[in-house]
N, C-alpha and C positions, 0 to 999 in steps of 0.2 A: 527763263532765264531767275537763273538762280545763282542768291551771291549768296554761301554761307548757307545755304539751303533753304531758304526763304522767301519763297516767289518775290522775286519784282516785278512790277506792270508796266508796260512794254505795248507803248499806240505806233503805228504808223503814221506820218501823216497826211498826208493830197497829196504831197511832190514826194515821194519817193520817205524822206528821213525819219530815224524811228527817233519816241524820245524816252527815258522813263519819271517816274514821278519823282523821281529823289538828280538827276536832272534837266529838267522840263523847259528850261528854255535855254539847252545846247545840241541841237538836233544836230545826229549825224550818220553815214550810211546805211547804218545794220545794226544789228537786236542789240547784236555785239559788240558797235563798237558801243551801244546804249549800255549794257552792261559794266563796258570796261571804261566812264565815263561818271559809269556812275559810282561805283566799284571808288576811282582818285575821287570826286566829293566827299566820299564822304570818313573819309582821311583816318578808315583803321572805329570808324562811328559802325555799331550795328543795324543792319538794315533793318527794321522793326515789321513783325505782318499789319496789311494794310486792310484795317474792317471793309467786312464787304455789305452791302445797302440792303 
């Protein structure tokens, strides 16, 4: 998933729900819903690239 051309890391939980690094404590039913929740949470702030370890 991408938000404004920046990759949004999403992860599937064991129960089938999805979370993102932005909305980690708000599981949703799909990757698209995770992206929408992240956009809502950002409230216009830019999504910054997540550094690789």
